[in-house]
TITISE-798569 format. One line per 5 residues: number of its first residue (from 1); their letters; for each residue z, x, y of N, C-alpha, C, CB. Coordinates in Angstrom, 2 decimals, always signed. Last residue first. Glycine has a CB too. Layout:
<sites>
NUM> a> Z,X,Y,Z,X,Y,Z,X,Y,Z,X,Y ~ ...;
</sites>
This chain:
<sites>
116> dtekk> +147.33,+117.04,+109.59,+148.29,+117.69,+110.49,+149.68,+117.64,+109.92,+148.28,+117.04,+111.85 ~ +144.39,+117.69,+107.91,+145.67,+117.00,+107.87,+146.67,+117.77,+108.73,+146.19,+116.85,+106.41 ~ +141.05,+117.21,+108.82,+142.20,+118.11,+108.77,+143.47,+117.28,+108.74,+142.21,+119.10,+109.96 ~ +138.54,+115.81,+106.79,+139.47,+115.64,+107.91,+140.65,+116.58,+107.72,+139.96,+114.16,+108.01 ~ +135.51,+117.28,+105.92,+136.88,+116.95,+105.51,+137.75,+116.86,+106.76,+137.45,+118.02,+104.52;
111> vrprv> +132.39,+116.03,+105.92,+133.32,+116.77,+106.74,+134.72,+116.34,+106.37,+133.04,+116.54,+108.25 ~ +130.19,+116.39,+103.12,+131.02,+115.57,+104.01,+131.97,+116.48,+104.77,+131.80,+114.50,+103.21 ~ +127.48,+118.82,+103.28,+128.58,+118.10,+102.62,+129.36,+117.28,+103.64,+129.51,+119.09,+101.90 ~ +124.02,+118.50,+103.85,+125.30,+118.92,+104.42,+126.41,+118.14,+103.71,+125.35,+118.69,+105.97 ~ +122.04,+117.90,+102.05,+121.72,+118.78,+103.17,+123.00,+119.34,+103.76,+120.90,+118.03,+104.25;
106> rvspy> +121.50,+117.34,+98.72,+122.52,+117.33,+99.76,+122.15,+118.36,+100.82,+123.93,+117.62,+99.18 ~ +118.82,+115.49,+97.56,+119.30,+116.84,+97.84,+120.35,+116.71,+98.93,+118.14,+117.80,+98.27 ~ +117.55,+113.30,+94.98,+118.19,+113.59,+96.26,+118.66,+115.03,+96.32,+119.36,+112.64,+96.50 ~ +115.27,+110.92,+93.65,+115.81,+112.28,+93.60,+116.41,+112.60,+94.97,+114.70,+113.33,+93.21 ~ +116.41,+107.50,+93.64,+115.48,+108.53,+94.11,+116.10,+109.90,+93.91,+115.11,+108.31,+95.61;
101> ngkin> +118.41,+105.82,+92.82,+117.03,+105.45,+92.48,+115.99,+106.49,+92.88,+116.69,+104.14,+93.12 ~ +120.94,+106.46,+93.74,+120.68,+106.57,+92.31,+119.26,+106.25,+91.88,+121.60,+105.69,+91.59 ~ +120.49,+104.50,+96.54,+121.46,+105.32,+95.81,+121.17,+105.28,+94.31,+122.91,+104.84,+96.10 ~ +118.60,+102.39,+97.13,+118.29,+103.81,+97.30,+119.19,+104.69,+96.44,+118.43,+104.21,+98.76 ~ +119.40,+99.68,+96.74,+117.99,+100.07,+96.59,+117.69,+101.58,+96.63,+117.22,+99.42,+97.64;
96> rdyyg> +122.16,+99.15,+97.02,+121.35,+98.38,+96.07,+120.00,+99.01,+95.76,+121.14,+97.00,+96.60 ~ +123.07,+100.98,+99.00,+123.73,+100.89,+97.69,+122.86,+100.20,+96.64,+125.05,+100.14,+97.82 ~ +121.29,+100.36,+101.13,+121.33,+101.69,+100.53,+121.92,+101.64,+99.12,+122.15,+102.66,+101.42 ~ +122.07,+97.75,+101.69,+120.70,+98.01,+101.24,+120.63,+99.37,+100.54,+119.71,+97.97,+102.44 ~ +124.71,+98.28,+102.54,+124.46,+97.44,+101.37,+123.07,+97.66,+100.80,+124.64,+95.97,+101.73;
91> aksda> +124.21,+99.80,+104.81,+124.98,+100.39,+103.71,+124.77,+99.59,+102.42,+126.49,+100.46,+104.07 ~ +122.85,+97.91,+106.37,+122.17,+99.13,+105.95,+122.89,+99.80,+104.77,+122.06,+100.11,+107.12 ~ +122.61,+94.70,+106.56,+123.62,+95.65,+106.11,+122.91,+96.88,+105.56,+124.56,+95.02,+105.03 ~ +120.17,+93.76,+107.48,+121.38,+93.38,+108.20,+122.53,+94.33,+107.84,+121.77,+91.93,+107.88 ~ +117.36,+95.97,+107.62,+118.39,+95.27,+106.83,+119.59,+94.95,+107.70,+118.83,+96.14,+105.62;
86> tmldr> +115.53,+97.54,+108.87,+115.62,+96.15,+109.32,+116.70,+95.35,+108.58,+114.28,+95.46,+109.16 ~ +115.73,+99.99,+107.60,+115.96,+99.94,+109.04,+116.11,+98.51,+109.56,+114.82,+100.62,+109.78 ~ +115.04,+99.28,+104.97,+116.38,+99.80,+105.28,+116.69,+99.63,+106.76,+116.49,+101.28,+104.87 ~ +112.35,+98.55,+105.32,+113.33,+97.55,+104.86,+114.76,+97.99,+105.15,+113.16,+97.30,+103.36 ~ +111.29,+101.06,+106.07,+111.24,+99.91,+106.99,+112.26,+98.85,+106.61,+109.83,+99.29,+107.00;
81> yvspt> +111.80,+102.52,+103.68,+112.38,+102.95,+104.96,+112.41,+101.78,+105.95,+111.57,+104.14,+105.56 ~ +110.22,+101.05,+101.93,+111.67,+101.13,+101.69,+112.37,+101.56,+102.98,+111.98,+102.13,+100.52 ~ +107.69,+101.51,+103.03,+108.22,+100.14,+103.01,+109.72,+100.13,+102.75,+107.50,+99.31,+101.94 ~ +107.21,+104.25,+102.65,+107.46,+103.75,+104.00,+108.05,+102.33,+104.01,+106.16,+103.76,+104.79 ~ +109.06,+105.41,+99.74,+107.88,+104.82,+100.38,+108.23,+104.32,+101.78,+107.33,+103.66,+99.53;
76> velyr> +110.36,+108.44,+98.83,+110.71,+107.13,+99.37,+109.50,+106.58,+100.12,+111.97,+107.21,+100.30 ~ +110.45,+111.02,+97.71,+109.53,+110.01,+97.17,+109.86,+108.58,+97.61,+109.53,+110.07,+95.66 ~ +113.94,+111.89,+98.12,+112.53,+112.23,+97.97,+111.74,+111.05,+97.41,+112.36,+113.45,+97.07 ~ +116.49,+112.03,+100.49,+115.97,+111.30,+99.32,+114.46,+111.48,+99.29,+116.35,+109.78,+99.37 ~ +119.15,+113.93,+101.56,+117.70,+113.76,+101.66,+117.24,+113.11,+100.36,+116.96,+115.13,+101.93;
71> yvagn> +122.24,+113.49,+103.26,+121.46,+113.56,+102.03,+120.01,+113.27,+102.33,+122.00,+112.59,+100.97 ~ +125.13,+114.59,+104.79,+123.72,+114.28,+105.00,+123.00,+114.50,+103.68,+123.09,+115.17,+106.15 ~ +128.44,+113.69,+105.77,+127.50,+114.16,+104.74,+126.08,+113.72,+105.10,+127.90,+113.62,+103.34 ~ +130.06,+112.41,+107.63,+129.43,+113.68,+108.00,+128.44,+114.21,+106.99,+130.47,+114.70,+108.22 ~ +130.95,+109.91,+107.14,+131.86,+110.99,+106.77,+131.27,+112.38,+107.05,+132.22,+110.88,+105.29;
66> vfeie> +128.80,+108.30,+107.71,+129.85,+108.39,+108.73,+130.87,+109.49,+108.39,+130.56,+107.05,+108.87 ~ +125.80,+110.07,+106.70,+126.86,+109.10,+106.50,+127.97,+109.30,+107.52,+127.42,+109.20,+105.08 ~ +122.45,+110.31,+107.25,+123.74,+110.90,+107.61,+124.78,+109.80,+107.48,+123.71,+111.51,+109.07 ~ +119.57,+110.56,+105.34,+120.66,+109.69,+105.77,+121.89,+110.52,+106.06,+120.97,+108.62,+104.69 ~ +116.12,+110.69,+105.15,+117.33,+111.46,+105.37,+118.39,+110.55,+105.95,+117.07,+112.67,+106.30;
61> lihlr> +113.38,+110.52,+103.05,+114.35,+109.74,+103.81,+115.60,+110.59,+103.94,+114.67,+108.35,+103.13 ~ +110.10,+111.57,+102.83,+111.50,+111.97,+102.67,+112.35,+111.13,+103.61,+111.69,+113.49,+102.96 ~ +107.30,+111.70,+102.82,+108.00,+110.58,+102.16,+109.44,+110.96,+101.83,+107.26,+110.17,+100.87 ~ +105.90,+113.49,+104.33,+106.51,+113.99,+103.09,+107.19,+112.90,+102.26,+107.51,+115.06,+103.42 ~ +104.94,+111.87,+106.41,+104.05,+112.83,+105.75,+104.60,+113.26,+104.40,+103.85,+114.06,+106.64;
56> ksygi> +107.12,+110.45,+107.34,+105.99,+109.72,+106.74,+105.10,+110.66,+105.93,+105.16,+109.02,+107.83 ~ +110.38,+111.04,+107.14,+109.15,+111.78,+107.29,+108.05,+111.02,+106.57,+109.29,+113.24,+106.74 ~ +113.16,+109.61,+108.80,+112.13,+109.48,+107.77,+110.93,+110.33,+108.13,+111.71,+108.01,+107.58 ~ +116.71,+109.04,+109.22,+115.43,+109.62,+109.62,+114.45,+109.52,+108.48,+115.60,+111.08,+110.05 ~ +119.70,+107.60,+110.44,+118.65,+107.58,+109.42,+117.38,+108.20,+110.02,+118.37,+106.12,+108.91;
51> saigk> +123.31,+107.71,+110.81,+121.94,+107.84,+111.30,+120.96,+107.95,+110.14,+121.81,+109.07,+112.22 ~ +125.67,+106.69,+109.59,+125.66,+107.05,+111.01,+124.24,+107.11,+111.57,+126.34,+108.40,+111.22 ~ +126.88,+104.27,+107.37,+125.76,+105.17,+107.70,+125.75,+105.42,+109.20,+124.41,+104.56,+107.22 ~ +128.97,+102.46,+107.08,+128.93,+103.63,+106.21,+127.88,+104.67,+106.57,+128.69,+103.18,+104.85 ~ +128.71,+100.46,+108.98,+130.06,+100.94,+108.67,+130.04,+102.23,+107.86,+130.85,+99.87,+107.92;
46> savse> +126.21,+100.66,+111.50,+126.58,+100.50,+110.10,+127.99,+101.04,+109.91,+125.57,+101.24,+109.16 ~ +123.65,+101.00,+113.53,+124.90,+100.25,+113.50,+125.22,+99.96,+112.04,+124.81,+98.92,+114.35 ~ +122.33,+104.35,+113.81,+122.24,+102.95,+113.38,+123.63,+102.33,+113.41,+121.62,+102.85,+111.95 ~ +120.40,+106.92,+115.31,+121.70,+106.30,+115.09,+121.50,+104.84,+114.72,+122.59,+106.43,+116.34 ~ +117.81,+108.61,+113.68,+118.14,+107.60,+114.69,+119.51,+107.00,+114.34,+117.04,+106.49,+114.76;
41> rpirs> +116.72,+111.96,+113.24,+117.42,+110.78,+112.77,+117.79,+109.89,+113.95,+118.67,+111.16,+111.97 ~ +113.96,+114.06,+112.54,+114.80,+113.41,+113.55,+115.42,+112.14,+112.98,+113.97,+113.08,+114.83 ~ +113.99,+116.67,+110.40,+113.64,+115.25,+110.42,+114.54,+114.58,+111.46,+113.81,+114.58,+109.00 ~ +114.72,+119.14,+109.91,+113.82,+118.99,+111.04,+113.34,+117.54,+111.14,+112.62,+119.95,+110.91 ~ +117.56,+120.76,+108.73,+116.83,+119.50,+108.84,+115.97,+119.50,+110.09,+117.80,+118.30,+108.85;
36> tiatr> +118.03,+123.42,+106.64,+117.87,+123.03,+108.04,+117.03,+121.78,+108.10,+117.24,+124.18,+108.87 ~ +120.43,+124.02,+104.22,+119.11,+123.44,+104.49,+119.08,+123.05,+105.96,+118.82,+122.20,+103.57 ~ +122.21,+127.08,+103.78,+122.15,+125.70,+104.27,+120.70,+125.28,+104.51,+122.96,+125.56,+105.56 ~ +122.42,+129.70,+103.17,+121.87,+128.83,+102.14,+121.71,+127.39,+102.61,+122.75,+128.87,+100.93 ~ +123.70,+131.14,+105.10,+122.25,+131.31,+105.01,+121.63,+130.36,+104.00,+121.92,+132.74,+104.65;
31> apsvt> +126.35,+130.53,+104.63,+125.74,+130.06,+105.87,+124.22,+130.15,+105.81,+126.27,+130.87,+107.06 ~ +126.95,+131.89,+102.26,+126.78,+130.44,+102.23,+126.12,+129.90,+103.49,+128.12,+129.78,+102.05 ~ +124.97,+134.92,+101.96,+126.14,+134.20,+102.48,+125.90,+132.70,+102.43,+126.46,+134.64,+103.91 ~ +123.95,+136.58,+99.10,+123.54,+135.69,+100.18,+124.77,+134.95,+100.66,+122.43,+134.69,+99.72 ~ +125.14,+138.08,+97.16,+124.10,+138.73,+97.94,+123.62,+137.87,+99.10,+122.93,+139.06,+97.04;
26> ndels> +126.98,+137.37,+95.19,+127.47,+137.66,+96.54,+126.41,+138.36,+97.39,+128.73,+138.52,+96.47 ~ +126.11,+136.39,+92.84,+126.02,+137.83,+92.99,+126.56,+138.31,+94.34,+124.59,+138.29,+92.83 ~ +126.37,+133.70,+93.35,+127.18,+134.29,+92.28,+127.22,+135.80,+92.39,+126.63,+133.88,+90.91 ~ +124.43,+133.42,+95.31,+125.84,+133.24,+95.67,+126.75,+133.85,+94.62,+126.15,+131.76,+95.85 ~ +122.12,+133.78,+93.80,+122.45,+134.74,+94.85,+123.91,+134.64,+95.25,+121.55,+134.52,+96.06;
21> naill> +122.19,+131.50,+92.19,+122.28,+132.83,+91.58,+122.67,+133.89,+92.60,+120.96,+133.21,+90.92 ~ +121.90,+129.52,+94.19,+123.09,+129.55,+93.33,+123.28,+130.93,+92.70,+123.00,+128.47,+92.24 ~ +119.36,+130.17,+95.17,+120.52,+130.22,+96.05,+121.80,+130.33,+95.22,+120.58,+128.98,+96.96 ~ +117.79,+129.71,+92.93,+117.83,+131.04,+93.53,+119.05,+131.20,+94.41,+116.56,+131.30,+94.34 ~ +118.25,+126.95,+92.59,+118.63,+127.91,+91.54,+118.74,+129.32,+92.10,+117.62,+127.87,+90.39;
16> rsacl> +117.17,+125.90,+94.97,+118.59,+125.72,+94.67,+119.07,+126.71,+93.61,+118.86,+124.28,+94.20 ~ +114.48,+126.60,+94.62,+115.24,+127.13,+95.75,+116.73,+127.04,+95.49,+114.88,+126.38,+97.04 ~ +113.81,+125.06,+92.40,+113.77,+126.53,+92.29,+114.57,+127.16,+93.42,+112.31,+127.04,+92.32 ~ +114.06,+122.49,+93.55,+114.89,+122.90,+92.42,+114.95,+124.41,+92.29,+114.35,+122.29,+91.12 ~ +112.08,+122.59,+95.55,+113.48,+122.35,+95.91,+114.42,+122.80,+94.79,+113.70,+120.87,+96.22;
11> flllw> +109.79,+123.04,+93.97,+110.18,+124.00,+95.01,+111.65,+123.84,+95.36,+109.30,+123.82,+96.26 ~ +109.73,+120.69,+92.44,+109.89,+121.99,+91.79,+110.36,+123.07,+92.77,+108.58,+122.42,+91.13 ~ +109.31,+118.84,+94.52,+110.51,+118.76,+93.72,+110.77,+120.09,+93.00,+110.40,+117.62,+92.71 ~ +106.78,+119.69,+95.40,+107.91,+119.66,+96.32,+109.22,+119.66,+95.55,+107.83,+118.43,+97.25 ~ +105.25,+119.32,+93.07,+105.42,+120.66,+93.63,+106.60,+120.73,+94.57,+104.15,+121.10,+94.34;
6> vskas> +105.45,+116.53,+92.86,+105.94,+117.38,+91.78,+106.18,+118.78,+92.29,+104.95,+117.40,+90.60 ~ +104.18,+115.73,+95.20,+105.59,+115.41,+94.99,+106.20,+116.29,+93.91,+105.75,+113.94,+94.61 ~ +101.58,+116.55,+94.73,+102.31,+117.09,+95.89,+103.81,+116.88,+95.70,+101.83,+116.43,+97.21 ~ +100.91,+114.93,+92.58,+100.99,+116.38,+92.38,+101.78,+117.03,+93.51,+99.57,+116.98,+92.30 ~ +103.00,+111.95,+92.45,+101.80,+112.70,+92.83,+102.02,+114.19,+92.60,+101.44,+112.43,+94.31;
1> m> +104.22,+109.98,+89.87,+104.55,+110.94,+90.89,+103.30,+111.76,+91.19,+105.75,+111.84,+90.45;
</sites>
């Protein structure tokens, strides 16, 4: 892992801890703790994935799932992003090659369907 990657990971972890502590103290509203995504995502044809974005500079892969959840995966090489985008089954490629293999941060939780 590069020095830049270590600092990015430490920053993300420290940010999450500060947010969690602030929420316990009721000093920060949940709305202010949300991560703002500036990584443009492209819609994809997939049963499980709605859109995919990638930052070449930061090596961050961002995936929006059809349930509304958005996750950011750190230290993803450009070749993994290219392979994902060209895979016949993007959800299958994700399950085999990305899920559980990279540090991740939840950007947005899944959207719960309202029951009538």
